[in-house]
C-alpha positions as a Markdown table, in Angstrom:
| # | Residue | x | y | z |
|---|---|---|---|---|
| 1 | Met | -17.9 | -19.3 | -96.5 |
| 2 | Gln | -21.5 | -18.0 | -96.1 |
| 3 | Pro | -22.9 | -16.0 | -99.0 |
| 4 | His | -23.0 | -12.3 | -98.3 |
| 5 | Val | -26.1 | -10.2 | -99.0 |
| 6 | Leu | -26.1 | -6.4 | -98.6 |
| 7 | Ile | -29.5 | -4.8 | -97.8 |
| 8 | Val | -29.8 | -1.1 | -98.7 |
| 9 | Glu | -33.1 | 0.1 | -97.4 |
| 10 | Asp | -34.0 | 3.3 | -95.5 |
| 11 | Glu | -37.0 | 1.8 | -93.6 |
| 12 | Pro | -35.6 | 0.1 | -90.4 |
| 13 | Ala | -38.6 | -2.2 | -90.1 |
| 14 | Gln | -38.2 | -3.4 | -93.7 |
| 15 | Arg | -34.5 | -3.9 | -93.1 |
| 16 | Glu | -35.1 | -6.0 | -90.0 |
| 17 | Val | -37.6 | -8.3 | -91.8 |
| 18 | Leu | -35.2 | -8.8 | -94.7 |
| 19 | Arg | -32.2 | -9.4 | -92.4 |
| 20 | Tyr | -34.1 | -12.0 | -90.4 |
| 21 | Asn | -35.3 | -13.9 | -93.4 |
| 22 | Ile | -32.0 | -13.7 | -95.3 |
| 23 | Glu | -30.0 | -14.9 | -92.3 |
| 24 | Ala | -32.5 | -17.8 | -92.0 |
| 25 | Glu | -31.3 | -18.8 | -95.5 |
| 26 | Gly | -27.7 | -19.2 | -94.1 |
| 27 | Cys | -26.4 | -15.9 | -95.4 |
| 28 | Arg | -24.3 | -13.2 | -93.8 |
| 29 | Val | -26.1 | -9.9 | -93.9 |
| 30 | Thr | -24.8 | -6.3 | -94.1 |
| 31 | Gln | -27.2 | -3.4 | -93.8 |
| 32 | Ala | -27.2 | 0.2 | -95.0 |
| 33 | Gly | -29.8 | 2.9 | -94.4 |
| 34 | Asp | -29.2 | 5.0 | -97.5 |
| 35 | Gly | -27.5 | 5.0 | -100.9 |
| 36 | Glu | -24.3 | 6.6 | -99.8 |
| 37 | Glu | -23.8 | 4.3 | -96.9 |
| 38 | Gly | -24.6 | 1.4 | -99.3 |
| 39 | Leu | -21.8 | 2.3 | -101.6 |
| 40 | Ile | -19.4 | 2.5 | -98.7 |
| 41 | Cys | -20.5 | -0.9 | -97.5 |
| 42 | Val | -19.8 | -2.4 | -101.0 |
| 43 | Lys | -16.3 | -0.9 | -101.0 |
| 44 | Glu | -15.5 | -2.2 | -97.6 |
| 45 | Asp | -17.0 | -5.6 | -97.9 |
| 46 | Leu | -17.9 | -6.9 | -101.4 |
| 47 | Pro | -21.3 | -8.6 | -101.3 |
| 48 | Asp | -22.5 | -11.5 | -103.4 |
| 49 | Val | -26.0 | -10.0 | -103.9 |
| 50 | Ile | -27.4 | -6.5 | -103.2 |
| 51 | Val | -31.0 | -5.9 | -102.3 |
| 52 | Leu | -31.5 | -2.2 | -103.1 |
| 53 | Asp | -34.5 | 0.1 | -102.5 |
| 54 | Trp | -35.2 | 2.6 | -105.2 |
| 55 | Met | -36.5 | 5.5 | -103.1 |
| 56 | Met | -34.0 | 6.6 | -100.5 |
| 57 | Pro | -32.6 | 9.8 | -99.1 |
| 58 | Arg | -29.2 | 11.3 | -100.0 |
| 59 | Leu | -28.7 | 8.9 | -103.0 |
| 60 | Ser | -31.4 | 7.0 | -104.8 |
| 61 | Gly | -31.2 | 3.3 | -105.5 |
| 62 | Ile | -31.3 | 3.9 | -109.2 |
| 63 | Glu | -28.1 | 6.1 | -108.9 |
| 64 | Val | -26.5 | 3.5 | -106.6 |
| 65 | Cys | -27.2 | 0.9 | -109.2 |
| 66 | Arg | -25.8 | 3.1 | -112.0 |
| 67 | Arg | -22.5 | 3.6 | -110.2 |
| 68 | Leu | -22.1 | 0.0 | -109.3 |
| 69 | Lys | -22.7 | -1.2 | -112.9 |
| 70 | Ala | -20.3 | 1.5 | -114.2 |
| 71 | Ser | -17.4 | 0.1 | -112.1 |
| 72 | Pro | -15.5 | -3.0 | -113.3 |
| 73 | Ala | -15.0 | -4.1 | -109.6 |
| 74 | Thr | -18.7 | -4.2 | -108.9 |
| 75 | Arg | -20.6 | -4.5 | -112.2 |
| 76 | Gly | -20.9 | -8.3 | -111.8 |
| 77 | Ile | -22.7 | -8.1 | -108.4 |
| 78 | Pro | -26.4 | -9.0 | -108.9 |
| 79 | Val | -28.7 | -6.2 | -107.8 |
| 80 | Ile | -32.3 | -6.8 | -106.9 |
| 81 | Met | -34.2 | -3.5 | -107.0 |
| 82 | Leu | -37.1 | -3.0 | -104.6 |
| 83 | Ser | -39.6 | -0.3 | -105.5 |
| 84 | Ala | -43.2 | 0.8 | -105.0 |
| 85 | Lys | -43.1 | 2.1 | -108.6 |
| 86 | Ser | -45.2 | -0.5 | -110.4 |
| 87 | Glu | -45.5 | 1.0 | -113.9 |
| 88 | Asp | -43.9 | -0.9 | -116.7 |
| 89 | Ile | -41.8 | 2.2 | -117.6 |
| 90 | Asp | -40.3 | 2.3 | -114.1 |
| 91 | Lys | -39.5 | -1.4 | -114.2 |
| 92 | Val | -37.8 | -0.9 | -117.6 |
| 93 | Arg | -35.9 | 2.0 | -116.3 |
| 94 | Gly | -34.6 | 0.0 | -113.3 |
| 95 | Leu | -33.6 | -2.9 | -115.5 |
| 96 | Glu | -31.9 | -0.7 | -118.1 |
| 97 | Thr | -29.9 | 1.0 | -115.3 |
| 98 | Gly | -28.4 | -2.5 | -114.7 |
| 99 | Ala | -30.6 | -4.1 | -112.0 |
| 100 | Asp | -30.7 | -7.8 | -112.4 |
| 101 | Asp | -34.2 | -8.2 | -111.0 |
| 102 | Tyr | -37.1 | -5.9 | -110.1 |
| 103 | Val | -39.5 | -6.5 | -107.2 |
| 104 | Ile | -42.6 | -4.4 | -106.6 |
| 105 | Lys | -43.6 | -3.4 | -103.1 |
| 106 | Pro | -45.4 | -4.7 | -101.2 |
| 107 | Tyr | -43.7 | -8.0 | -102.0 |
| 108 | Ser | -44.0 | -11.6 | -100.8 |
| 109 | Val | -41.0 | -12.4 | -98.6 |
| 110 | Ala | -41.1 | -15.9 | -99.8 |
| 111 | Glu | -40.8 | -14.8 | -103.4 |
| 112 | Leu | -38.0 | -12.3 | -102.7 |
| 113 | Met | -36.1 | -15.1 | -100.9 |
| 114 | Ala | -36.5 | -17.3 | -104.0 |
| 115 | Arg | -35.1 | -14.5 | -106.2 |
| 116 | Ile | -32.2 | -14.0 | -103.8 |
| 117 | Arg | -31.4 | -17.7 | -104.0 |
| 118 | Gly | -31.6 | -17.6 | -107.7 |
| 119 | Gln | -29.0 | -14.8 | -107.9 |
| 120 | Leu | -26.8 | -16.6 | -105.4 |
| 121 | Arg | -27.1 | -19.8 | -107.5 |
| 122 | Arg | -25.8 | -17.8 | -110.5 |
| 123 | Val | -22.8 | -16.2 | -108.8 |
| 124 | Arg | -21.9 | -18.7 | -106.1 |
| 125 | Pro | -23.1 | -22.2 | -107.2 |
| 126 | Thr | -21.0 | -24.0 | -104.6 |
| 127 | Thr | -23.1 | -22.4 | -101.8 |
| 128 | Val | -26.3 | -24.0 | -103.0 |
| 129 | Gly | -25.3 | -27.6 | -103.4 |
| 130 | Glu | -24.3 | -27.7 | -107.0 |
| 131 | Thr | -21.4 | -29.5 | -108.7 |
| 132 | Met | -18.8 | -27.3 | -110.2 |
| 133 | Met | -16.4 | -28.3 | -113.0 |
| 134 | Phe | -13.2 | -26.8 | -114.5 |
| 135 | Glu | -11.6 | -28.9 | -117.2 |
| 136 | Asp | -11.0 | -32.3 | -115.6 |
| 137 | Ile | -11.6 | -31.0 | -112.0 |
| 138 | Ile | -15.0 | -31.7 | -110.4 |
| 139 | Leu | -16.0 | -30.2 | -107.1 |
| 140 | Asp | -19.2 | -31.5 | -105.3 |
| 141 | Ser | -20.1 | -29.1 | -102.6 |
| 142 | Glu | -22.7 | -31.4 | -101.0 |
| 143 | Thr | -20.3 | -34.4 | -100.5 |
| 144 | His | -17.2 | -32.2 | -100.2 |
| 145 | Arg | -15.5 | -34.4 | -102.7 |
| 146 | Val | -13.1 | -33.3 | -105.4 |
| 147 | Thr | -11.9 | -35.4 | -108.3 |
| 148 | Arg | -9.5 | -34.8 | -111.1 |
| 149 | Ala | -9.7 | -37.0 | -114.2 |
| 150 | Gly | -11.7 | -39.4 | -112.1 |
| 151 | Asp | -9.3 | -39.7 | -109.3 |
| 152 | Asp | -10.0 | -38.4 | -105.8 |
| 153 | Val | -8.1 | -35.3 | -104.6 |
| 154 | Lys | -7.6 | -35.2 | -100.9 |
| 155 | Leu | -8.0 | -31.6 | -99.6 |
| 156 | Gly | -8.1 | -30.1 | -96.2 |
| 157 | Pro | -11.1 | -27.8 | -95.3 |
| 158 | Thr | -9.2 | -24.6 | -96.1 |
| 159 | Glu | -8.0 | -25.9 | -99.4 |
| 160 | Phe | -11.5 | -27.1 | -100.3 |
| 161 | Arg | -12.9 | -23.6 | -99.6 |
| 162 | Leu | -10.1 | -22.1 | -101.6 |
| 163 | Leu | -10.9 | -24.3 | -104.6 |
| 164 | Ser | -14.6 | -23.6 | -104.1 |
| 165 | Thr | -13.9 | -19.9 | -104.5 |
| 166 | Leu | -11.5 | -20.2 | -107.5 |
| 167 | Ile | -13.7 | -22.6 | -109.4 |
| 168 | Glu | -16.8 | -20.3 | -109.2 |
| 169 | Lys | -15.4 | -18.0 | -111.9 |
| 170 | Pro | -12.5 | -19.7 | -113.8 |
| 171 | Gly | -10.1 | -17.1 | -115.2 |
| 172 | Arg | -11.1 | -14.4 | -112.7 |
| 173 | Val | -8.1 | -13.1 | -110.7 |
| 174 | Trp | -8.7 | -13.0 | -107.0 |
| 175 | Thr | -6.5 | -10.8 | -104.8 |
| 176 | Arg | -5.1 | -12.2 | -101.6 |
| 177 | Glu | -7.4 | -9.9 | -99.7 |
| 178 | Gln | -10.5 | -11.1 | -101.5 |
| 179 | Leu | -9.5 | -14.7 | -100.9 |
| 180 | Leu | -8.9 | -14.0 | -97.2 |
| 181 | Asp | -12.4 | -12.5 | -97.0 |
| 182 | Arg | -14.1 | -15.5 | -98.8 |
| 183 | Val | -12.0 | -18.4 | -97.3 |
| 184 | Trp | -11.1 | -17.2 | -93.8 |
| 185 | Gly | -13.7 | -14.5 | -93.2 |
| 186 | Leu | -13.3 | -10.8 | -92.3 |
| 187 | Asp | -13.2 | -11.7 | -88.5 |
| 188 | Asn | -10.1 | -13.8 | -88.9 |
| 189 | Tyr | -7.0 | -11.6 | -88.9 |
| 190 | Val | -4.8 | -13.8 | -91.0 |
| 191 | Asp | -1.7 | -12.6 | -92.8 |
| 192 | Thr | -1.9 | -12.5 | -96.6 |
| 193 | Arg | 1.1 | -14.8 | -96.8 |
| 194 | Thr | -1.2 | -17.5 | -95.4 |
| 195 | Val | -3.0 | -17.4 | -98.7 |
| 196 | Asp | 0.2 | -18.2 | -100.5 |
| 197 | Val | 0.8 | -21.2 | -98.2 |
| 198 | His | -2.6 | -22.7 | -98.8 |
| 199 | Val | -2.5 | -22.0 | -102.6 |
| 200 | Gly | 0.7 | -24.0 | -102.6 |
| 201 | Arg | -0.9 | -26.9 | -100.8 |
| 202 | Leu | -3.9 | -26.8 | -103.2 |
| 203 | Arg | -1.5 | -26.8 | -106.2 |
| 204 | Lys | 0.4 | -29.8 | -104.8 |
| 205 | Ala | -2.8 | -31.7 | -104.2 |
| 206 | Leu | -4.2 | -31.0 | -107.7 |
| 207 | Ser | -1.0 | -31.6 | -109.5 |
| 208 | Gly | -0.2 | -34.8 | -107.6 |
| 209 | Val | -3.1 | -36.6 | -109.2 |
| 210 | Lys | -3.0 | -36.0 | -112.9 |
| 211 | Gly | -2.3 | -33.1 | -115.2 |
| 212 | Gly | -0.3 | -29.9 | -114.6 |
| 213 | Asp | -0.9 | -27.0 | -112.3 |
| 214 | Pro | -4.2 | -25.4 | -113.0 |
| 215 | Ile | -3.7 | -22.4 | -110.8 |
| 216 | Arg | -2.3 | -19.2 | -112.4 |
| 217 | Thr | -0.3 | -16.7 | -110.4 |
| 218 | Val | -0.7 | -13.1 | -111.6 |
| 219 | Arg | 2.2 | -11.1 | -110.3 |
| 220 | Gly | 1.1 | -8.1 | -108.2 |
| 221 | Ala | -2.5 | -9.2 | -108.3 |
| 222 | Gly | -3.4 | -12.6 | -107.0 |
| 223 | Tyr | -4.5 | -16.0 | -108.3 |
| 224 | Ala | -6.8 | -17.5 | -110.8 |
| 225 | Leu | -8.0 | -20.9 | -111.9 |
| 226 | Gly | -7.1 | -21.3 | -115.5 |
C-alpha cells in the first residue's frame, strides 16, 4: 500500500505544490484547509505522516498537534510543523507540543520531501526499500522475499502486504478495518471477514516452514505479530 500523507494547510497554492511533490514520491495524499477539517480527516482516514501548518483559521496547527498527541490512537503519527515563526522560542514551543519536526517558511521543497521520507522511513520502513525482521522472520520489500529461519516462505501478494503491515510494528494490535485500509485500500469494498481468511493463509504459510504461529489474535480487537 502507498504511504498516506495528510496536508493541513489553509493556503490553496501551498497545498497544491505540496500535493504535487508528495504524490511524485509515490504517496497517497489527503488535504485539509483548516485545523478542524484536518482532525476530521485524521479520524476518517489515518495517515502515516501529517504536514501541518501552524497559522490557520478556526483551529491552529499547534492546537491540532496538541490534540493528536493527547490521543493514544494518533499520538504515534509523525507531525511535521510548517511555520513562518522562525524564533527559537517558537520552534521549541512547536516541538514541545509534540511536533516531530519543524520547518520554517519559506522552505525548500526538496528539503521538506527529504524530511517526509525520513518520517516515513521511521513509521513504515517497508515502503522505502528496507529489510524488516521479527524474530526469525525476514521480509525484504525490494525483492518481495520472505524467509523464516533461513527457509523461503511462499506468499501471495495479499499475504505479503499483510505481513508487511504487521511486521512494521510488532506487538501492535491492528483492527480488521485498519488492515483493510492498509492492505486492500479504502476504495476496495471488501468484507472484514476477508481479513480473517488471508490472516489464516499467512499463518499457514509462516507455520508451515519452521516454528509456531507468530500471529496473535486479540478477541474483539484484531491481530498482532508477536
